[in-house]
N, C-alpha and C positions, 0 to 999 in steps of 0.2 A: 642403352644398356641391354635390352632384350635382343636388339637387332645384332649387336655385338657377339652376344653369347650364341644365338642361331649361328651366324657366320663361322664362328670358331669350331662349333660341333661339325657342321657340314665340311668343314675344310680337312677335318679328320677322316672323313667318311667318303669323299668324292674321289674318283679315280683322278690321276694326274696326267696329262700327256707330258711324255718328255721326248726331246730335252727341253722343249719351250713351254712353259706354263702359262704363256699369256693367252687367253682365249683369241682365235684367230677367225676371222670372217669366214674363210673357207677351210673347216677343219682337214688337217692332214689325213692321209690314209692310215688306218689302223689295223693290224695282223688280226685275225679272227680269232687267233689264241691270245689276244690283247699283249703281244709281245712288247709293244712299247707304251704300256700302260703302267703305273706304279701301284702296287696295294701297300697298305699301311704297315703291313709285317711281312717278314721274308716268306717266299712262296717256295714249296718243294714240289715233288712230283712221285706219283705212283704208276708204276707201270702195270697196265691192265689190258685184257683182250676183249673186243667187241665184235661179234660177228665176224671173226676172222680177222679182223684189223686190230694191229697194235695200237694202243690208245694210252694217254697219259692223263691222270687225274690230278689237277692243281690243288693244293690246301696250303693253309696256313696253321701252324702248330705253336700256339702262344702259351709258353710258361706263365705260371702267377708272378704277378709282381708283388703282390702281398703276401702274408704267412701262408703258405701251402695248406690247403685243407684235405689233399688227398682226392679230390673229386675232380671230373672232367666235364665239360660242356661242349654238345655237338649242335653247331649253327648250320641249318639248312636254308639257303638262300631263295629268293622267288624267281620267277621266270624273266623280269626284264631287268635284272642288276646283279652284278657280279659281286662274289663273297667279300670284295673290298669295302662294301657299303657297312657292312658290320663293325667299322670301326670303332664306334663310340660304346657299343654293347661289348665289344673285346675288353676295351680298356676298363670298362667297370667290373666285369666278370673276373678279370685277371688281377684287378686290384684286390677283389674281394677273396682271393686265394684259389681260384678256378684255373686250372688248365683248360685251354679253349682251341678246338678243331673247327676250322670253317672252310669246308672243301667248295670248289666249284664242281658240281656234277658233270659227267661226261656230256657235253654238247653246250657247255656255258661256260662263261668267264674265261679263265686259262686254260681250261681242260680241252681235249681234243673235241673236234666236230666231224660228224659222221652224216652224210646226206641220204644214205641207202640202207641205214638200219633204223627200226621204228623206235621212237622213245617209249620206255618200258620202264613204270615207277619202280616194279618189284626188282628190275635189274639195278636200279639207281641204290636200292636197299643193300642187294649183293655186294655192290661196289662200296658202298659206305661200310660195311661190315668187312671187306678186305682191307680197307684203309685202316680202320680202328685196330683190326689184327695186327697189321704192319706196325703200327705204333704201340703195339701192347697195350692197349686200353680195354679193360673188360666193361665196366658199367658207365652209362654216360646220363647226364640230364641232357633232353633234348629241347631247342628250341628252333621252331619252324616258322618260316613267314612266307605267308601266300601260296605259291605253287609248292613250296617246300614241305608243306602239310601233306601233300600226296606222299611224301617219301617218309615224314614224321611219323604219321598215323600207321603207316605199313611196317615201319621199323618197331613201333611199340608193340603191335600185333605179332610180327615174326619173332622179335627178342625181349618178351617182356622181363626176362632175368636179367638183360643188359641194359634196361631203361628204369632211370630212376623215377623222373617226373617229365612230363610233357608240357611245353608251352606251344599252343596252336595259337598263333600271332596272325591278324587278318588273313584268316584261312580262305583260301580258295578252294572250293569243293564241299561246302555245307548245303549243297543242292544238286541235284542230279541234273547237269546242263544237257543231258540228251533230250529231257522232257521239253526243253524251250529252243533248242537250237538245231538246225540241220546239220545232218553230215557233210561237211564242206570239201570239195577236194584240195589236197594240198597245193596244187599248181594255183588254184584261184586264193588261198590264203598267201602264197607268195607274191602273186601279182598285186594283191591289195595291199600288202605291205611294202612293196617297193614303191606303188604309188603315194603312198603318205610322205609328206614333206615334213621338214623340220616343226613347221608352226603347227601343223595338224597333229604330229605326234606329241608335242608340247602340251596342246589343248587337250589331247585324249589323256594323257597323263593326269593333269590338274582336275579335270572333270570327273573321269570314271573313279579315280583314286580319292576324291573329295579332299585333296591335299589344302591344308592351312599353311604350308610353307610358301614362301614367295616364288613367283615363277622363276626368277633366276636361280635358285635353289636348284631346280631340275636342268638347268642349261647344260652342265657338264654331260648328263646322260643322253640329252639329245645330239650334243656333239660327238659323243662315244658312238651312237647309232650312226651319225652322216659319215664319221671316220670310216667305219664298217663298212658302209656302202661303197667307199670308195677303193677299198681292197679288191685286189683281183680274184679274191676267194669268196667275194661276196654271194654269188649264187648258192655255193656250197653252205655258208653260214645260214642263209635265207631259207634253204629246204630244211636244214636241221632245227632252226627256230620254229618254223612251221609246223615241224612234226611235233613238237611240244605241245601246241595248240590242240592238234588232234587228240593227243595222250589227255590232256585234261578232261576234254569232253567225253572220251571214250573208256576212260579208266577211273570211274567215280570211288571214291572210299566211304562215301556217306553211310550207307548200309551197313557199313561194320563198326561204326562208331561205338555201337552199345556193348561191342566185344572188348573195347579197351580196357585193360585192368588197371594200368597205372594211373595215379593221380594227374589230371588235367587242368589246366588253366587256360580258359580261351580269352586273348584280348582282342577287342573289335573298337574301332572307331565308329563313332555315331555318324560320322559322314562319309564313311566308306561305301561305295556303290559298285564295287569291283565285281564284274559280270562277264567273265570269257565268253566270246562268241556272242555277243548282245547285239553287235551290228548285223547278224546275220538271222536273228529272230524276227518271227512276224511281228507286225506292230503292235496287236494286242497282247502278246506274250513279254513283251519288253518290259512293262512296269512289274512283271511278277517276280522277276530275280534279280539278285545284286544287293539284297539288303542284308548284309552281313551280320551286323549287330543283331538284328531281329531273328535271323536264323540261328546264331549261336545260342541266343537266350530260348529259343525254342527246343533245340537240340540238347542242351546241357542236362536238362532232367532225364533223357533217356539214356544218359551214360550213367556208368557204374560210380565214378567219382570225378565229376567235373563241377567247375564253376565259372563264371564270366566275369570279365573286369571291363566296364566301358571307359572310353576315352573321348574327349571332346576333340577329334581329330580325325584324319583320313586312313589312308592306308599304309603309311609310313611311320608308325608310332615312336619307332626308335629314333627318327630324325625328327618328328614333328616334336615329340613329348619326351625328350631324351631323360631328363631327370627323374619323371614319374615312372617312366617305362623300366629304367634300371631298377628303381626302388622296389616297382611292384614285382619284377623278375627274381631280384636277390631276396625277396622276403619270400616269395613262394619256393624257391629253392631250398632256402634255410629251413623249410618246415620239414623236409626230407633227411635232416642230418640224425 
């Protein structure tokens, strides 16, 4: 029964190859804007401009399926996953009466990819503001996952009047990675990612994320990556993706956490060892970082209004512990009514 439930939840959240949903031994090429991947809800696009380039920001805007409460939730994805992975979270929030907006930031998912414009999280905040303005949404509750916390924290700092509550989930950025990892050339990051085969990538996800999901649950994401590598535009995608790793290291938000004025809930898995750039750290430094829950527990008392909720899980709480994740998030958002 438990296995069937996990499979059902994952089926809602994982991307689907079209038109053939059967897993192939050799994944078909996937366009770098995920043109042939289905999302769980309709996708729309907002035209924007980045560094002189016309770009499109993809997003899902999902109305409430339960009695509307007049509130909106903004979901901010992590680095390794497109916005479609929020499916079970969107379903729960929508059923509870929330309008849910789940964008793909520029450089990710179905949004445009640029390989000659640096990734900047403050620009992602600007893009997010433009999207919410376009949708005529003023105030939002924010749920940020992993890298998305680089955007979520900056959003709360830049727009406290437009932020109800902030959920920092599996946050990347609770430490200053510049202290542990060297500045690595973009070309080196691209080459190392290119050399990483599907089995190595899967092992990395399972171990660094401390996942409690079965290995096959991550297979669709591994296949997605392999399909992207078969695209003729893979070199552009690879450079844009590597640029986000540079941004995570070089643009910390850690030191601004005490300035966040809105109520914050930090959700962290006891097994989550996510540590961007750990492979490039000196051997003696590697054990010093990637302790997400411990860092959250140490930092929460330094913030104005923050608390921590621990999960017996890894980095993908909304897929690993879906029922509890939804219940905890809905209870926290409910405190703001």
